[in-house]
Steps between C-alpha positions, in 0.01 A plus 500: 500500500629846416736626783322838519177314595666310765655822632152658511371195694788536747425871545143428577596231755746743654236777543265238660783405735576859593131570564474750221243288323248269651519128432165510343596773261829310410326182433231677284780650302669169444181330401433781237862471382508124462150454351490822289570544124815713538723230657360250256583725210857547627548127563360413159764711325798357687718240337531287801236219553584504872321832526178329394553223747566752779186696417285190509665398827416850656140472366461171668646625829314831513125466461304742296 
């Protein structure tokens, strides 16, 4: 998966850990990111099939 996407996820997790973002808001953001069309579009255009597998894994681990 694109490293900038992983960095974004890490920033959200850090903000939740620091108390700057509620866990509910953080999880809602991750659900929108993982199940939304923007990330699917980015993953579709990467040359690495592992990105596709990673996205499917995240979709199965993070319910919509």
